[in-house]
SELO-578392 format. One record per residue (C-alpha): x negated, z negated, y; residue number from 0; residue in one letter. Coordinates in steps of 0.1 Angstrom, whole numbers, plus 2048, in hexadecimal, padded with zeros to 3 digits. Layout:
<pts>
<pt u="X" w="Z" v="Y" num="NUM" residu="a"/>
...
</pts>
This chain:
<pts>
<pt u="A9D" w="C49" v="DA7" num="0" residu="m"/>
<pt u="A9D" w="C29" v="DBB" num="1" residu="e"/>
<pt u="A77" w="C2A" v="DBD" num="2" residu="l"/>
<pt u="A78" w="C4D" v="DCB" num="3" residu="i"/>
<pt u="A91" w="C41" v="DE6" num="4" residu="r"/>
<pt u="A79" w="C25" v="DEF" num="5" residu="e"/>
<pt u="A5C" w="C3D" v="DF2" num="6" residu="a"/>
<pt u="A6F" w="C54" v="E0A" num="7" residu="f"/>
<pt u="A7B" w="C35" v="E1D" num="8" residu="h"/>
<pt u="A57" w="C29" v="E23" num="9" residu="y"/>
<pt u="A49" w="C4C" v="E29" num="10" residu="q"/>
<pt u="A62" w="C52" v="E46" num="11" residu="s"/>
<pt u="A5E" w="C2E" v="E53" num="12" residu="r"/>
<pt u="A38" w="C2D" v="E55" num="13" residu="f"/>
<pt u="A2F" w="C52" v="E5C" num="14" residu="d"/>
<pt u="A15" w="C53" v="E77" num="15" residu="g"/>
<pt u="A0F" w="C2D" v="E76" num="16" residu="s"/>
<pt u="9ED" w="C1D" v="E76" num="17" residu="a"/>
<pt u="9E3" w="C0D" v="E55" num="18" residu="m"/>
<pt u="9C2" w="BFB" v="E51" num="19" residu="v"/>
<pt u="9B1" w="BF8" v="E2F" num="20" residu="f"/>
<pt u="996" w="BDD" v="E2A" num="21" residu="k"/>
<pt u="986" w="BE5" v="E09" num="22" residu="i"/>
<pt u="96E" w="BCC" v="DF9" num="23" residu="d"/>
<pt u="94C" w="BDA" v="DEE" num="24" residu="f"/>
<pt u="951" w="BD3" v="DC9" num="25" residu="p"/>
<pt u="96E" w="BEB" v="DC9" num="26" residu="v"/>
<pt u="956" w="C08" v="DD2" num="27" residu="t"/>
<pt u="943" w="C00" v="DB1" num="28" residu="e"/>
<pt u="962" w="C00" v="D9C" num="29" residu="h"/>
<pt u="96E" w="C1E" v="D87" num="30" residu="p"/>
<pt u="98F" w="C1D" v="D9A" num="31" residu="i"/>
<pt u="97E" w="C26" v="DBB" num="32" residu="f"/>
<pt u="982" w="C4C" v="DB9" num="33" residu="p"/>
<pt u="9A7" w="C48" v="DB2" num="34" residu="s"/>
<pt u="9AA" w="C30" v="DCF" num="35" residu="l"/>
<pt u="999" w="C49" v="DE6" num="36" residu="i"/>
<pt u="9B1" w="C64" v="DDB" num="37" residu="k"/>
<pt u="9CF" w="C4E" v="DE3" num="38" residu="d"/>
<pt u="9C1" w="C47" v="E06" num="39" residu="l"/>
<pt u="9BB" w="C6C" v="E0B" num="40" residu="a"/>
<pt u="9DF" w="C73" v="E00" num="41" residu="l"/>
<pt u="9EC" w="C5A" v="E1A" num="42" residu="l"/>
<pt u="9D8" w="C6A" v="E36" num="43" residu="s"/>
<pt u="9E3" w="C8D" v="E2C" num="44" residu="q"/>
<pt u="A07" w="C81" v="E2B" num="45" residu="t"/>
<pt u="A06" w="C75" v="E4F" num="46" residu="g"/>
<pt u="9FB" w="C51" v="E4E" num="47" residu="f"/>
<pt u="9DF" w="C46" v="E65" num="48" residu="r"/>
<pt u="9C5" w="C37" v="E4E" num="49" residu="v"/>
<pt u="9A8" w="C21" v="E59" num="50" residu="v"/>
<pt u="98E" w="C16" v="E40" num="51" residu="i"/>
<pt u="978" w="BF7" v="E44" num="52" residu="i"/>
<pt u="95F" w="BF3" v="E27" num="53" residu="p"/>
<pt u="956" w="BD0" v="E1D" num="54" residu="g"/>
<pt u="932" w="BC4" v="E1D" num="55" residu="e"/>
<pt u="91C" w="BC7" v="DFE" num="56" residu="a"/>
<pt u="915" w="BA5" v="DEF" num="57" residu="d"/>
<pt u="8F1" w="BAF" v="DE9" num="58" residu="s"/>
<pt u="8EA" w="BB8" v="E0D" num="59" residu="a"/>
<pt u="8D1" w="BA3" v="E1F" num="60" residu="e"/>
<pt u="8DD" w="B87" v="E36" num="61" residu="d"/>
<pt u="8E2" w="B94" v="E59" num="62" residu="a"/>
<pt u="8D0" w="B75" v="E67" num="63" residu="t"/>
<pt u="8B1" w="B7F" v="E53" num="64" residu="g"/>
<pt u="89E" w="B90" v="E70" num="65" residu="g"/>
<pt u="898" w="BB4" v="E7A" num="66" residu="s"/>
<pt u="894" w="BBF" v="E56" num="67" residu="s"/>
<pt u="8B5" w="BAE" v="E4F" num="68" residu="g"/>
<pt u="8C8" w="BC3" v="E68" num="69" residu="v"/>
<pt u="8B7" w="BE3" v="E5E" num="70" residu="a"/>
<pt u="8C0" w="BDC" v="E3A" num="71" residu="s"/>
<pt u="8E3" w="BD1" v="E43" num="72" residu="g"/>
<pt u="8E9" w="BF0" v="E59" num="73" residu="e"/>
<pt u="8DC" w="C08" v="E3F" num="74" residu="a"/>
<pt u="8F2" w="BF7" v="E24" num="75" residu="t"/>
<pt u="911" w="BF8" v="E39" num="76" residu="a"/>
<pt u="90C" w="C1D" v="E41" num="77" residu="f"/>
<pt u="904" w="C25" v="E1D" num="78" residu="r"/>
<pt u="925" w="C15" v="E12" num="79" residu="i"/>
<pt u="938" w="C27" v="E2E" num="80" residu="a"/>
<pt u="928" w="C48" v="E24" num="81" residu="a"/>
<pt u="935" w="C44" v="E01" num="82" residu="r"/>
<pt u="958" w="C43" v="E0E" num="83" residu="y"/>
<pt u="952" w="C62" v="E24" num="84" residu="m"/>
<pt u="944" w="C75" v="E06" num="85" residu="t"/>
<pt u="961" w="C6B" v="DEF" num="86" residu="s"/>
<pt u="97B" w="C74" v="E0A" num="87" residu="l"/>
<pt u="96A" w="C96" v="E0F" num="88" residu="s"/>
<pt u="96F" w="C9C" v="DE9" num="89" residu="g"/>
<pt u="994" w="C97" v="DEF" num="90" residu="s"/>
<pt u="993" w="CB0" v="E0C" num="91" residu="r"/>
<pt u="999" w="C95" v="E26" num="92" residu="t"/>
<pt u="986" w="C92" v="E46" num="93" residu="d"/>
<pt u="975" w="C71" v="E4F" num="94" residu="a"/>
<pt u="95D" w="C64" v="E69" num="95" residu="v"/>
<pt u="946" w="C46" v="E6B" num="96" residu="i"/>
<pt u="948" w="C3C" v="E90" num="97" residu="g"/>
<pt u="93A" w="C22" v="EA8" num="98" residu="n"/>
<pt u="95C" w="C15" v="EB2" num="99" residu="f"/>
<pt u="950" w="BF1" v="EB4" num="100" residu="v"/>
<pt u="93C" w="BE2" v="ED1" num="101" residu="r"/>
<pt u="92B" w="BC2" v="EC6" num="102" residu="a"/>
<pt u="917" w="BA6" v="ED5" num="103" residu="r"/>
<pt u="8FE" w="B8F" v="EC4" num="104" residu="g"/>
<pt u="908" w="B6C" v="EBA" num="105" residu="l"/>
<pt u="8E8" w="B5F" v="EC9" num="106" residu="g"/>
<pt u="8DE" w="B3B" v="EC0" num="107" residu="v"/>
<pt u="8F8" w="B25" v="EAF" num="108" residu="i"/>
<pt u="8F0" w="B00" v="EA9" num="109" residu="d"/>
<pt u="8CB" w="B07" v="EAE" num="110" residu="g"/>
<pt u="8CB" w="B25" v="E96" num="111" residu="v"/>
<pt u="8C1" w="B47" v="EA2" num="112" residu="d"/>
<pt u="8DC" w="B5E" v="E93" num="113" residu="m"/>
<pt u="8C5" w="B7C" v="E9B" num="114" residu="k"/>
<pt u="8D8" w="B9C" v="E93" num="115" residu="q"/>
<pt u="8F9" w="B8C" v="E89" num="116" residu="a"/>
<pt u="914" w="B97" v="EA1" num="117" residu="g"/>
<pt u="939" w="B95" v="EAA" num="118" residu="t"/>
<pt u="952" w="BAE" v="EB7" num="119" residu="v"/>
<pt u="950" w="BB1" v="EDD" num="120" residu="d"/>
<pt u="967" w="BCF" v="EE2" num="121" residu="k"/>
<pt u="97A" w="BE9" v="ECE" num="122" residu="f"/>
<pt u="979" w="C0D" v="EDA" num="123" residu="y"/>
<pt u="99D" w="C11" v="ED1" num="124" residu="i"/>
<pt u="9A5" w="C31" v="EE4" num="125" residu="d"/>
<pt u="989" w="C43" v="ED2" num="126" residu="s"/>
<pt u="995" w="C36" v="EB1" num="127" residu="l"/>
<pt u="9B8" w="C42" v="EB7" num="128" residu="r"/>
<pt u="9AD" w="C65" v="EC1" num="129" residu="k"/>
<pt u="99B" w="C68" v="EA1" num="130" residu="v"/>
<pt u="9B9" w="C5C" v="E8D" num="131" residu="m"/>
<pt u="9D0" w="C74" v="EA0" num="132" residu="e"/>
<pt u="9BB" w="C91" v="E93" num="133" residu="l"/>
<pt u="9C3" w="C86" v="E6F" num="134" residu="g"/>
<pt u="99F" w="C7A" v="E6A" num="135" residu="v"/>
<pt u="999" w="C59" v="E58" num="136" residu="i"/>
<pt u="982" w="C41" v="E6C" num="137" residu="p"/>
<pt u="96A" w="C2D" v="E57" num="138" residu="i"/>
<pt u="95E" w="C0D" v="E68" num="139" residu="l"/>
<pt u="93E" w="BFE" v="E58" num="140" residu="p"/>
<pt u="934" w="BDA" v="E5F" num="141" residu="g"/>
<pt u="91F" w="BE3" v="E7D" num="142" residu="i"/>
<pt u="925" w="BE0" v="EA2" num="143" residu="g"/>
<pt u="90F" w="BEC" v="EBF" num="144" residu="w"/>
<pt u="907" w="BDC" v="EE1" num="145" residu="s"/>
<pt u="90C" w="BF0" v="F01" num="146" residu="p"/>
<pt u="8E7" w="BF8" v="EFF" num="147" residu="t"/>
<pt u="8EA" w="C05" v="EDB" num="148" residu="g"/>
<pt u="8DC" w="BE6" v="EC9" num="149" residu="k"/>
<pt u="8EC" w="BE2" v="EA6" num="150" residu="p"/>
<pt u="8FB" w="BC2" v="E99" num="151" residu="y"/>
<pt u="908" w="BB8" v="E77" num="152" residu="i"/>
<pt u="92D" w="BB0" v="E7B" num="153" residu="v"/>
<pt u="942" w="BA2" v="E5E" num="154" residu="p"/>
<pt u="95B" w="BBB" v="E50" num="155" residu="s"/>
<pt u="977" w="BA1" v="E52" num="156" residu="d"/>
<pt u="972" w="B9E" v="E77" num="157" residu="e"/>
<pt u="972" w="BC4" v="E7C" num="158" residu="i"/>
<pt u="991" w="BC6" v="E67" num="159" residu="t"/>
<pt u="9A4" w="BAC" v="E7C" num="160" residu="l"/>
<pt u="99B" w="BBD" v="E9D" num="161" residu="h"/>
<pt u="9A3" w="BE0" v="E90" num="162" residu="a"/>
<pt u="9C5" w="BD6" v="E82" num="163" residu="a"/>
<pt u="9CE" w="BC2" v="EA1" num="164" residu="a"/>
<pt u="9C2" w="BDC" v="EBB" num="165" residu="n"/>
<pt u="9D2" w="BF9" v="EA8" num="166" residu="l"/>
<pt u="9F3" w="BE5" v="EA4" num="167" residu="k"/>
<pt u="9F1" w="BEF" v="E80" num="168" residu="a"/>
<pt u="A12" w="BEC" v="E6D" num="169" residu="v"/>
<pt u="9FF" w="BE4" v="E4D" num="170" residu="k"/>
<pt u="9DD" w="BD5" v="E43" num="171" residu="l"/>
<pt u="9D2" w="BD9" v="E1F" num="172" residu="f"/>
<pt u="9B8" w="BC2" v="E12" num="173" residu="i"/>
<pt u="9AB" w="BD1" v="DF2" num="174" residu="v"/>
<pt u="995" w="BBD" v="DDA" num="175" residu="s"/>
<pt u="98E" w="BB7" v="DB5" num="176" residu="l"/>
<pt u="998" w="B93" v="DB7" num="177" residu="d"/>
<pt u="9BA" w="B96" v="DA8" num="178" residu="g"/>
<pt u="9CD" w="B8C" v="DC8" num="179" residu="g"/>
<pt u="9E3" w="B6D" v="DCE" num="180" residu="i"/>
<pt u="9EE" w="B61" v="DAC" num="181" residu="r"/>
<pt u="9FA" w="B40" v="D9D" num="182" residu="k"/>
<pt u="9DF" w="B42" v="D82" num="183" residu="d"/>
<pt u="9C2" w="B41" v="D9B" num="184" residu="n"/>
<pt u="9D0" w="B2C" v="DB7" num="185" residu="l"/>
<pt u="9E7" w="B0E" v="DBD" num="186" residu="i"/>
<pt u="A08" w="B1D" v="DC7" num="187" residu="i"/>
<pt u="A24" w="B06" v="DD4" num="188" residu="p"/>
<pt u="A42" w="B06" v="DBD" num="189" residu="e"/>
<pt u="A5A" w="B13" v="DD7" num="190" residu="r"/>
<pt u="A46" w="B33" v="DDB" num="191" residu="i"/>
<pt u="A54" w="B4E" v="DC4" num="192" residu="e"/>
<pt u="A3C" w="B5F" v="DAB" num="193" residu="t"/>
<pt u="A41" w="B7C" v="D94" num="194" residu="e"/>
<pt u="A40" w="B79" v="D6E" num="195" residu="e"/>
<pt u="A1B" w="B82" v="D6E" num="196" residu="n"/>
<pt u="A16" w="B66" v="D87" num="197" residu="e"/>
<pt u="A10" w="B7D" v="DA5" num="198" residu="r"/>
<pt u="A1C" w="B70" v="DC7" num="199" residu="v"/>
<pt u="A2F" w="B8E" v="DD3" num="200" residu="m"/>
<pt u="A36" w="B85" v="DF7" num="201" residu="r"/>
<pt u="A2E" w="B69" v="E10" num="202" residu="l"/>
<pt u="A36" w="B60" v="E34" num="203" residu="n"/>
<pt u="A1C" w="B51" v="E4A" num="204" residu="q"/>
<pt u="A28" w="B2D" v="E43" num="205" residu="y"/>
<pt u="A27" w="B32" v="E1D" num="206" residu="e"/>
<pt u="A04" w="B41" v="E20" num="207" residu="a"/>
<pt u="9F9" w="B23" v="E34" num="208" residu="a"/>
<pt u="A07" w="B0C" v="E19" num="209" residu="e"/>
<pt u="9F2" w="B1E" v="DFE" num="210" residu="i"/>
<pt u="9D2" w="B1B" v="E14" num="211" residu="l"/>
<pt u="9D9" w="AF6" v="E19" num="212" residu="e"/>
<pt u="9E0" w="AF0" v="DF4" num="213" residu="a"/>
<pt u="9BF" w="B01" v="DEA" num="214" residu="n"/>
<pt u="9A7" w="AF2" v="E03" num="215" residu="q"/>
<pt u="990" w="AE6" v="DE7" num="216" residu="k"/>
<pt u="98C" w="B0A" v="DDC" num="217" residu="n"/>
<pt u="97D" w="B18" v="DFC" num="218" residu="k"/>
<pt u="966" w="B31" v="DEA" num="219" residu="d"/>
<pt u="983" w="B43" v="DDB" num="220" residu="s"/>
<pt u="984" w="B68" v="DE5" num="221" residu="k"/>
<pt u="9AA" w="B68" v="DE2" num="222" residu="a"/>
<pt u="9AC" w="B4C" v="DFC" num="223" residu="l"/>
<pt u="994" w="B5E" v="E13" num="224" residu="k"/>
<pt u="9AA" w="B7D" v="E11" num="225" residu="d"/>
<pt u="9C9" w="B68" v="E17" num="226" residu="l"/>
<pt u="9B8" w="B58" v="E36" num="227" residu="s"/>
<pt u="9B0" w="B7A" v="E44" num="228" residu="l"/>
<pt u="9D4" w="B85" v="E3D" num="229" residu="a"/>
<pt u="9E2" w="B67" v="E50" num="230" residu="v"/>
<pt u="9CB" w="B6E" v="E6E" num="231" residu="k"/>
<pt u="9D6" w="B93" v="E6E" num="232" residu="a"/>
<pt u="9FA" w="B89" v="E6C" num="233" residu="s"/>
<pt u="9F7" w="B71" v="E89" num="234" residu="r"/>
<pt u="9E5" w="B8D" v="E9C" num="235" residu="a"/>
<pt u="A04" w="BA2" v="E9A" num="236" residu="g"/>
<pt u="9FF" w="BB7" v="E7A" num="237" residu="v"/>
<pt u="A22" w="BBB" v="E6B" num="238" residu="e"/>
<pt u="A18" w="BBA" v="E47" num="239" residu="r"/>
<pt u="9F8" w="BB2" v="E35" num="240" residu="v"/>
<pt u="9F4" w="BBB" v="E10" num="241" residu="h"/>
<pt u="9DB" w="BAB" v="DF9" num="242" residu="i"/>
<pt u="9D5" w="BC3" v="DDC" num="243" residu="i"/>
<pt u="9C1" w="BC3" v="DBC" num="244" residu="d"/>
<pt u="9AD" w="BE3" v="DBF" num="245" residu="g"/>
<pt u="9A7" w="BE6" v="D9A" num="246" residu="a"/>
<pt u="9CC" w="BF0" v="D95" num="247" residu="q"/>
<pt u="9D2" w="C15" v="D93" num="248" residu="e"/>
<pt u="9E7" w="C21" v="DB1" num="249" residu="g"/>
<pt u="9EA" w="BFD" v="DBF" num="250" residu="a"/>
<pt u="9EB" w="C08" v="DE3" num="251" residu="i"/>
<pt u="A06" w="C22" v="DDD" num="252" residu="l"/>
<pt u="A1B" w="C09" v="DC9" num="253" residu="k"/>
<pt u="A18" w="BEF" v="DE4" num="254" residu="e"/>
<pt u="A20" w="C08" v="E00" num="255" residu="l"/>
<pt u="A3D" w="C1B" v="DF1" num="256" residu="f"/>
<pt u="A4F" w="C00" v="DDE" num="257" residu="s"/>
<pt u="A5F" w="BDF" v="DE9" num="258" residu="n"/>
<pt u="A52" w="BCF" v="DC9" num="259" residu="l"/>
<pt u="A2F" w="BDA" v="DD0" num="260" residu="g"/>
<pt u="A10" w="BD1" v="DBB" num="261" residu="s"/>
<pt u="9FF" w="BB6" v="DD0" num="262" residu="g"/>
<pt u="A08" w="B9A" v="DE8" num="263" residu="t"/>
<pt u="A18" w="BA2" v="E09" num="264" residu="m"/>
<pt u="A16" w="B8B" v="E27" num="265" residu="l"/>
<pt u="A31" w="B93" v="E40" num="266" residu="y"/>
<pt u="A36" w="B8A" v="E64" num="267" residu="a"/>
<pt u="A56" w="B9E" v="E6C" num="268" residu="d"/>
<pt u="A79" w="B9C" v="E5E" num="269" residu="e"/>
<pt u="A6F" w="BAA" v="E3D" num="270" residu="y"/>
<pt u="A8C" w="B9B" v="E2A" num="271" residu="e"/>
<pt u="AAD" w="B8B" v="E33" num="272" residu="s"/>
<pt u="AD0" w="B82" v="E27" num="273" residu="i"/>
<pt u="AEC" w="B90" v="E3D" num="274" residu="r"/>
<pt u="B11" w="B98" v="E3C" num="275" residu="e"/>
<pt u="B1A" w="BBB" v="E30" num="276" residu="i"/>
<pt u="B22" w="BDA" v="E44" num="277" residu="k"/>
<pt u="B3A" w="BF5" v="E3A" num="278" residu="n"/>
<pt u="B1E" w="C0D" v="E30" num="279" residu="h"/>
<pt u="B0F" w="BF2" v="E19" num="280" residu="d"/>
<pt u="B2D" w="BF3" v="E01" num="281" residu="i"/>
<pt u="B22" w="C12" v="DEC" num="282" residu="p"/>
<pt u="AFF" w="C02" v="DE8" num="283" residu="v"/>
<pt u="B0F" w="BE1" v="DDD" num="284" residu="i"/>
<pt u="B25" w="BF2" v="DC3" num="285" residu="l"/>
<pt u="B06" w="C04" v="DB6" num="286" residu="r"/>
<pt u="AF3" w="BE3" v="DB2" num="287" residu="i"/>
<pt u="B12" w="BD3" v="DA1" num="288" residu="m"/>
<pt u="B19" w="BF0" v="D8A" num="289" residu="e"/>
<pt u="B02" w="BE7" v="D6D" num="290" residu="p"/>
<pt u="B11" w="BC3" v="D6C" num="291" residu="m"/>
<pt u="B34" w="BD1" v="D6F" num="292" residu="m"/>
<pt u="B2E" w="BE8" v="D52" num="293" residu="q"/>
<pt u="B22" w="BCB" v="D3D" num="294" residu="q"/>
<pt u="B40" w="BB6" v="D46" num="295" residu="g"/>
<pt u="B2B" w="B9C" v="D57" num="296" residu="i"/>
<pt u="B3C" w="BA3" v="D78" num="297" residu="l"/>
<pt u="B60" w="BAC" v="D7E" num="298" residu="l"/>
<pt u="B65" w="BD0" v="D88" num="299" residu="r"/>
<pt u="B69" w="BD6" v="DAD" num="300" residu="r"/>
<pt u="B6D" w="BF5" v="DC1" num="301" residu="n"/>
<pt u="B66" w="BFE" v="DE6" num="302" residu="q"/>
<pt u="B89" w="BF2" v="DF1" num="303" residu="e"/>
<pt u="B85" w="BD0" v="DDF" num="304" residu="d"/>
<pt u="B64" w="BC9" v="DF2" num="305" residu="i"/>
<pt u="B72" w="BD7" v="E13" num="306" residu="q"/>
<pt u="B90" w="BC0" v="E12" num="307" residu="n"/>
<pt u="B79" w="BA1" v="E0F" num="308" residu="k"/>
<pt u="B5B" w="BAF" v="E22" num="309" residu="k"/>
<pt u="B55" w="B8F" v="E36" num="310" residu="e"/>
<pt u="B4F" w="B7D" v="E15" num="311" residu="d"/>
<pt u="B32" w="B92" v="E0A" num="312" residu="y"/>
<pt u="B0D" w="B90" v="E12" num="313" residu="v"/>
<pt u="AEF" w="BA5" v="E08" num="314" residu="v"/>
<pt u="ACA" w="B9E" v="E04" num="315" residu="f"/>
<pt u="AB7" w="BB8" v="E18" num="316" residu="v"/>
<pt u="A92" w="BBF" v="E12" num="317" residu="i"/>
<pt u="A82" w="BD6" v="E2B" num="318" residu="d"/>
<pt u="AA3" w="BE5" v="E35" num="319" residu="g"/>
<pt u="AAF" w="BEB" v="E11" num="320" residu="q"/>
<pt u="AC9" w="BD8" v="DFE" num="321" residu="i"/>
<pt u="ABE" w="BC9" v="DDD" num="322" residu="h"/>
<pt u="AD7" w="BAD" v="DD5" num="323" residu="a"/>
<pt u="AFA" w="BA2" v="DDF" num="324" residu="c"/>
<pt u="B13" w="B85" v="DDC" num="325" residu="g"/>
<pt u="B33" w="B77" v="DEA" num="326" residu="a"/>
<pt u="B43" w="B56" v="DF3" num="327" residu="l"/>
<pt u="B6A" w="B57" v="DF1" num="328" residu="h"/>
<pt u="B7C" w="B39" v="E01" num="329" residu="s"/>
<pt u="B9B" w="B2F" v="DEE" num="330" residu="w"/>
<pt u="BAC" w="B11" v="DFE" num="331" residu="d"/>
<pt u="B95" w="B06" v="E1A" num="332" residu="g"/>
<pt u="B84" w="AED" v="E03" num="333" residu="e"/>
<pt u="B76" w="B02" v="DE6" num="334" residu="q"/>
<pt u="B62" w="B22" v="DE7" num="335" residu="g"/>
<pt u="B5B" w="B3B" v="DCA" num="336" residu="e"/>
<pt u="B38" w="B49" v="DC7" num="337" residu="i"/>
<pt u="B3D" w="B6C" v="DB8" num="338" residu="a"/>
<pt u="B2E" w="B8F" v="DB5" num="339" residu="a"/>
<pt u="B0A" w="B84" v="DB2" num="340" residu="i"/>
<pt u="AF6" w="BA2" v="DA9" num="341" residu="a"/>
<pt u="AD2" w="BAD" v="DAC" num="342" residu="t"/>
<pt u="AC0" w="BCE" v="DA8" num="343" residu="d"/>
<pt u="AB0" w="BCA" v="D86" num="344" residu="p"/>
<pt u="A8E" w="BD5" v="D94" num="345" residu="s"/>
<pt u="A8E" w="BB7" v="DAB" num="346" residu="y"/>
<pt u="A9A" w="B9D" v="D92" num="347" residu="a"/>
<pt u="A78" w="B8B" v="D92" num="348" residu="a"/>
<pt u="A7B" w="B84" v="DB8" num="349" residu="m"/>
<pt u="A97" w="B6A" v="DB4" num="350" residu="g"/>
<pt u="AAF" w="B7C" v="DCC" num="351" residu="l"/>
<pt u="ACE" w="B71" v="DBA" num="352" residu="g"/>
<pt u="AC4" w="B4C" v="DBC" num="353" residu="r"/>
<pt u="ABC" w="B50" v="DE1" num="354" residu="r"/>
<pt u="ADE" w="B60" v="DE8" num="355" residu="i"/>
<pt u="AF0" w="B43" v="DD6" num="356" residu="v"/>
<pt u="ADC" w="B2A" v="DEB" num="357" residu="s"/>
<pt u="AE7" w="B3D" v="E0A" num="358" residu="y"/>
<pt u="B0B" w="B3D" v="DFF" num="359" residu="l"/>
<pt u="B0A" w="B18" v="DF8" num="360" residu="i"/>
<pt u="AFE" w="B11" v="E1B" num="361" residu="e"/>
<pt u="B19" w="B29" v="E29" num="362" residu="k"/>
<pt u="B33" w="B14" v="E16" num="363" residu="a"/>
<pt u="B26" w="AF4" v="E25" num="364" residu="r"/>
<pt u="B28" w="B03" v="E48" num="365" residu="r"/>
<pt u="B4C" w="B0D" v="E41" num="366" residu="q"/>
<pt u="B53" w="AE9" v="E38" num="367" residu="g"/>
<pt u="B5A" w="AF0" v="E13" num="368" residu="l"/>
<pt u="B56" w="AD3" v="DFB" num="369" residu="k"/>
<pt u="B4F" w="AE6" v="DDC" num="370" residu="r"/>
<pt u="B44" w="B08" v="DCF" num="371" residu="v"/>
<pt u="B4B" w="B16" v="DAD" num="372" residu="f"/>
<pt u="B42" w="B35" v="D98" num="373" residu="a"/>
<pt u="B52" w="B46" v="D7A" num="374" residu="l"/>
<pt u="B3A" w="B55" v="D61" num="375" residu="t"/>
<pt u="B39" w="B62" v="D3D" num="376" residu="i"/>
<pt u="B13" w="B67" v="D3A" num="377" residu="r"/>
<pt u="B00" w="B55" v="D56" num="378" residu="t"/>
<pt u="B0A" w="B31" v="D50" num="379" residu="h"/>
<pt u="AE6" w="B26" v="D49" num="380" residu="d"/>
<pt u="ADC" w="B35" v="D6A" num="381" residu="w"/>
<pt u="AF7" w="B23" v="D7E" num="382" residu="f"/>
<pt u="AEE" w="B03" v="D6D" num="383" residu="e"/>
<pt u="ACA" w="B07" v="D78" num="384" residu="s"/>
<pt u="AD7" w="B09" v="D9C" num="385" residu="l"/>
<pt u="AE9" w="AE7" v="D98" num="386" residu="g"/>
<pt u="B0B" w="AF3" v="D8E" num="387" residu="f"/>
<pt u="B1E" w="AE0" v="D73" num="388" residu="r"/>
<pt u="B39" w="AEC" v="D5C" num="389" residu="e"/>
<pt u="B5C" w="AE3" v="D66" num="390" residu="t"/>
<pt u="B80" w="AE9" v="D5C" num="391" residu="s"/>
<pt u="B9A" w="B03" v="D67" num="392" residu="l"/>
<pt u="BAF" w="AE7" v="D74" num="393" residu="e"/>
<pt u="B95" w="ADF" v="D8E" num="394" residu="s"/>
<pt u="B99" w="B00" v="D9F" num="395" residu="l"/>
<pt u="BB0" w="B07" v="DBD" num="396" residu="p"/>
<pt u="BD3" w="B10" v="DB2" num="397" residu="e"/>
<pt u="BD1" w="B35" v="DBD" num="398" residu="k"/>
<pt u="BB1" w="B3A" v="DA9" num="399" residu="k"/>
<pt u="BC1" w="B29" v="D8B" num="400" residu="r"/>
<pt u="BDE" w="B42" v="D8D" num="401" residu="m"/>
<pt u="BC6" w="B60" v="D8E" num="402" residu="s"/>
<pt u="BAF" w="B53" v="D72" num="403" residu="y"/>
<pt u="BAB" w="B6E" v="D56" num="404" residu="n"/>
<pt u="BB0" w="B5B" v="D36" num="405" residu="h"/>
<pt u="BA5" w="B79" v="D21" num="406" residu="e"/>
<pt u="B84" w="B79" v="D32" num="407" residu="r"/>
<pt u="B7F" w="B54" v="D2A" num="408" residu="k"/>
<pt u="B66" w="B4F" v="D47" num="409" residu="s"/>
<pt u="B53" w="B2E" v="D48" num="410" residu="m"/>
<pt u="B57" w="B1A" v="D68" num="411" residu="i"/>
<pt u="B3A" w="B0A" v="D7A" num="412" residu="f"/>
<pt u="B3D" w="AF6" v="D9A" num="413" residu="a"/>
<pt u="B26" w="AE5" v="DB3" num="414" residu="l"/>
<pt u="B31" w="AC8" v="DC9" num="415" residu="e"/>
<pt u="B25" w="ACC" v="DED" num="416" residu="l"/>
<pt u="B16" w="AAE" v="DFF" num="417" residu="s"/>
<pt u="B22" w="AA9" v="E22" num="418" residu="k"/>
</pts>
């Protein structure tokens, strides 16, 4: 049910928005390609504005190789683009291969004649938008033309960057068969969260830069090249860039319609945040807490209980939706209780509870509290991993000692706060 809610949320949010898909050439040779095309066609038919940029074929001749090089490169680029058009036609979706890119030659660089290698000079963005408004998918091969009609070979990454920036795309998808940004193929700094399968789920620009810096000796890595393109696009104003393993069935739809996704998302906007709660958040908080209340891990609370202490509660919001909560109750001006820590089970791998506790600890410091404590019957190991140490009932504030439930026999863990 929650997945369906997320799908409707994203459908309404991004309807009519431009999304650019840069798809590496090996994906077109993979058995998953027909399924990928069907998903792109579905997005277009649903109201999303889809732009496709095919990657170069590795076997294509070097564009610096002379007149025969550009002829071969041009033919290869159009042959690949035509494959997309044919496949989309099979899904009853209109597409067009257009000359939306004006290019200029690179000329001579360091004494080397670059011949037919080119760079983007201008994007015919108005023409591109008109095509998209008709519900037609533009396909942009790795070719640009001079004002006199002379063709130049232009890297697909460069076309991708210009297209996404000029269209003010809300999303750029980089689809490859490389497996994406993972701990098992790259050096990932410890503080960056990874899923159980070692996938990096999300990054901000600074974390992405850290990964690029840590892997400088691995410059030929396709995953790093994709991440570098993602960072450039993010800095150019693209809200979110998704690096996806194109070999996964339905990877684009999972990444688009679920917060958990299937690849790595680089975000530039306020994708996630911890904030104080609002009245309309309370039913959502209770829904998230309900499984743990049923198991007895959390004390049962109702809407009035939370409303009475609303200023104590915070929520973890991902893309406008609440997926975790917690509270800090101050007892005597010196000690605070961390309570009501709950996470949507589907998001447990993201470490949201840990991040909420860290936030509440900092909140306690700002309030001048000297100590925070938590009562638990099941999660003592988890609190110990956060630096809490078991303590006695006598160490708690008097009012808390008076309300302690002896039948529940909760263990007490505390953390001394440094000044």
